[in-house]
N, C-alpha and C positions, 0 to 999 in steps of 0.2 A: 665266455668272454675272452677275447684275445689279450695277450699281455699289454699290447699297445692301448687298447680300449680301457683296460683295467687301470692303467697308469693315468690316462686322461680322467677317468672317473674319480680316482683318488685325489688327483690335483684339484678337481672342481670342488670336492667335498672339503678339502683342506684349505683352499684359498678363496673360493668364490664367496663364501659366507661373509668374509671380512672385507672383500673388495667391492661388493655392490654398493652403489651410492645411495642406499636407503638405510634407515634405522631398523634393525631387526631385533626383536626380543621374544624369547620363549617363556611362557608363564604357566605355572602349575595351578591346580585347583584351589590353592590357598592364596593365589594372586601374588606369589613370590616369583621374581625373575630368576630362572635357573640357567639361562644362557642368553648372551647378547653379542652382537658383532662390534667391531672396533668403531664403526661409524656411530652406532648408538652411544657408546661410551664417550666418544669425543663431544657429543651434543649434550648428554645428560649426566655425565660423570660416573662415579662409582655406583654399581648396581648390585654387586654380589651380596647376598644375604638380605636384600631389601625387597619390599613389596612394590608392585608397579605404580600404585598411586603415590607412593613416597618419591619414586624416581621421576615419574612423568610430571607430577603436579605439586610436589612438596606438601602433600596432605598426610594426615595421620590416620585417616579412616578411609575405607573403600568408597568410591564414588557412588552416588545414588543411581545414576544412569550409567551403569558399568557395561561397556561393550563386551568385555571378556566374559562377564557373568552371563550375558545373553547367549554368547556362542557356546559356552559350557552347557547351557540349558537346552538350546534348540539345535545346536550343531550347524547353524547356518553361517555362511561367510558374510561379513559385514563391511561396509565402507562408511566411515564417519569422519567428520571434521571435529577436531578436539583442540582445546586450549591447554597449554602446559607451561612449564618453567624450565629454562635451560640450566646447565650447571653453574652459569655465572649470574643466575637470578633474573634473566630477561624473560618477558612473556613471549611465548612462541605459539604459533598455530600450525597444526599438521593434519594431513589426511592420512588415515590409517586403515589398512585392510586387516581384518581379524579373521583368522581361519582356524578350524579345529585340527588337532593332530591326534589321530586315533591309533590305538594299539591293535594287535592281531585279533582281539576279541571285539573290535569296533567300539571300545570304550574311549571316550574323550579324556585323555590324561593331561593334555596340555593344549594351549592355544598359541599360535604364532602371530605376532603383530609386526607388520611391515609398514613403516610410516615415512612420509615425505614432508619436509618442512615447506609450508606455504606461507610463512610469515610475510615475506616480501609482497606476495600477491595480495594478501589480506590488507596490508598497509596501503598498497596502491588503490585498492577498492575503497578504503576509508578516505584517502585523499581525493578520489574521484567524487565520492558523496559530498565531501566538504566543499569541493570546487563547485558542484552543482548547487549546493545550498547558498554559497556566496553569489553565484550567478543569478539565482532566483531572487535573492535579496536585492541585488543591484537592479534587476529588472523591475522589482516591486517599487523601489524608491524612485527609479526613473519614471515609472508610470504615474506615481503620485504627483511628481513634479509636472508631468505633461498634462495632467487632468485637472489642475486647479481651475483653469479657465472653463473646462467642461462642467465643473461643479456649479459655477455661476449660472450656466445655461440650464442645468437641471433644476436649480432652485427657482429660477425665473419661471419655468413651466409650472412648477407647483404653486408659486405665488399667483400666477394667472388663474389657476384652477380655484384657489381660495377666494380670490377677488370675485370670480364668476359665481361661486357658491354664496358669498355674502350678498351679492346683488340680487340673486334669485330669492334668498331668504328674506332680505329687507323688503323687496317689492311684494313678496307674499304676505308679510306682516301688514304692510300698508294697505294692501287690497283685501286683507282677511281671507286669502285664498289658501286653504289647508293643503291642497295638493302641491301648490307652488312652494309652500313652506317646507313640506316633506322633501321635495326635490332639491331645494337649496341645502337642507340639512344633510342629505345624502351626498351631495357634492362636497360639502365641507368635511364630512366624515371620511370620504374616500381619499381626499387630498391629505388629510392628517395622517392616514394610514400610509400613504406614499412617502410622506416626510419621514415617518418612523423607519420604513424599509430602506429608504435612500440613505439616511444618516447611519443606520446600523451597518449596512453593507459597505459604505465608504470607510467607516472607522475600522471595521474588520480588515478591510483590504489595506488601509493605510498603515496600521500599526502591526499587522500580522498577529499571529496567535501561536503560542508555544504548544506544539502537539503533546498530548498526553497518551503515550503509547502503552497499550496493555495487550495481553493475549485475549483475543475475542473470537467469537464465532463469526466468520465473514458474512454469513447470511443474516445476522441479526439487524444491522443497519438497514438492509433492504426490506426486511419484514416491517420495521418501524415506519419507514417512509411509505410503504404500501398502505398500512393502516391509516397513516396521517392523511393521505391524499385520496384514497379510494372513494369515499362517500362524496367529497367535494367535487371530484372529477365526474362522478356519475350524474350529479345534479346538472352539470353543464352538457351532458350527452356524450361524455368521453368514457370509454371503458378502460380501466386500469387493471392489468393482469400481472400476476407474480409467477415467475418460473425459476425456481431455485434448484441447484444441484445439491442434493441432501448430503449430510455427513462430510462437509468440507472440514479439513483439518484446521484447527485454530491458527491464527496468524497475529503477529505483533502489529497492531494498527491503532490509530487514533479513532475510536468508534464515533465520537462526536463529529470529527472532521469528515469521515466517510459519509455519515448521515447528512451533513451539510452539502456535500458534493451530489449525492443522489437526490436530495430534495430540490436542489437547483435544476438538475437535469429533468426530473419528472415534472416540475412546475413549467419549465420551458416547453417540454413535449406536449403537455396539456394545452398550453397557449397556442402552440403550432397547430394542433388539431382544431382549435376553435377558430383560427384564422384561415382554415382550409375551406373549400367549397363543399366538402362532404357533409352529409347530414349527421353522421355519427363518426366519432374518432376512436382510435384504439392505441393505447400505450402499453408496452410490455417491459417490465423491469425484471432482469434475469441475472443469475450468477452462474459461474462455472469455473473449473480449473483445468488447464491443459499444460502439460510439460512444465510443471513447476511455476506457472503463472496464473494468478487469480484475475478473473474478468468480471466486471460489472457492466451490463449493457442496458441502455434505455432506448427503446425503438418506438417510433411513432409513425403513423401514416398521415401526418399533417401536411403543411404547405411545402416542406422541403426548402432547400436553399440552392441558389446558383453559385458559381465559382467565386464571384466577387464577394458575396455575403460570407462565404466560408473563410475567405482570406481575412475578413475584418472581425471575425468572431472574438478574437482575443485582444481587440483594440479597446482601450479604456473608454467607457461610456457608450460603446456601440451597442445598440439594441434594435431588434427587428420589431419590437412591440410598438403600439401606438404611442405618440408623444405623451410623456407624463406617467406611463405605466411601467416602464422598465428603466433600471439604473445602468445596465450594461456592465455591472461589476460581478454578477453571479458566476459567469464562466471564468473570469480572472481569478476569483477566489477558489473555484473548483480546480483550476490548473495548478495554483500554488499548493493546495493541499495534496494533490496527486503527486506532484514533484517532490514534496517533502517525504513522501512514502517511496521514493525511488521509481515511481511509475510514470505513465504518460497517458494523454488523452488522444484517442483516435476518433475520427469523424467520417461517416459515410452519409451522403445526402444527395437526393435527386429532386430537383424542383418539381413541385406538384405531386410527388409520390411519398415523401417522408424522409426521415433522418434516423440515423443510429449513432449514438454517442457511446463510446466504449472506453472504460477505465481499465488500464492494464497494469498489474502489479506483480513483477517477478518476485518470487519469495526470497531469492538470495540477495535482493536489494532493499527489502523492507527494513525500517529503522529498528534500532535497539529499543528494548523495553525501558520506559521511563523509570527512574529511581523512585522509591516510595516517598510520599510527601512527609516532611518532618512535622 
């Protein structure tokens, strides 16, 4: 090495460690910090003679999910997002690369952690989520106000059905016609069921529901909905199939809410098949994950939709089902729940060929786990 190159190398070793705009700490196998740069000390304060978990997080015991411990164990470089505490007591978020430092015998004696403060980005993401929640709430309240008149129309249709059932039942009793009595009773029973569905869906939509977020197997709501609808769909001539990507990593989600979304979509898909001209219909409920995004898909080969219908799908009380059979609130409830999870609803449909409804949930936008109930 020439004297000039040696001088440059010495300068880099002497100065670069302290001048790079990232926090650098070297940690030994007892998790004690043995060296740190000036940037690290400015952010986290005095580190000499202290353990990493004391300096980074203000803890007295080693973290259960310790990145340094994993690197000491497997020798792999890691990239993690962590939550810590600055020297002035503020909560901070940082991205940290953890790499092994080996001696000439290839033993890992130390790990080096290089971290970048991403607190501002984290706060901006939280503000974005809060803005989306406020926007969703404003849309929900506006829709409730817009649909009060629609509620009267829905009730009117059900009342007409009840009056028709009462007339058939009364005339059957007068004529002692058992078949007419049974038909009138079926009409009453069907319309009472519609009242129950209509009121439940409207109330759910109007008042909203606080999500209960827990770590769940993303496949579990899909399995439950499949079991719920499989036999009923088969009786109507519609084949319901389940296609799950196995071993999906757990995700923080409201399992009941996701179940409601999938139940709404599968119910609509079965109805779309029944309204088609095909002799038998087919609905496929599937799950998968790609590039950090969870997908639920409900695909059918039913009647499909034209552009005008697709544009009205999320309009309050809009339904493609026959009068009195649909409230038009199922998809509104579905969209609200999906947006509460930081996701979106995508739709592909061709008139006469079928539709695909896709729920997309980026993992980095999923909600925080709900606190335990007191």
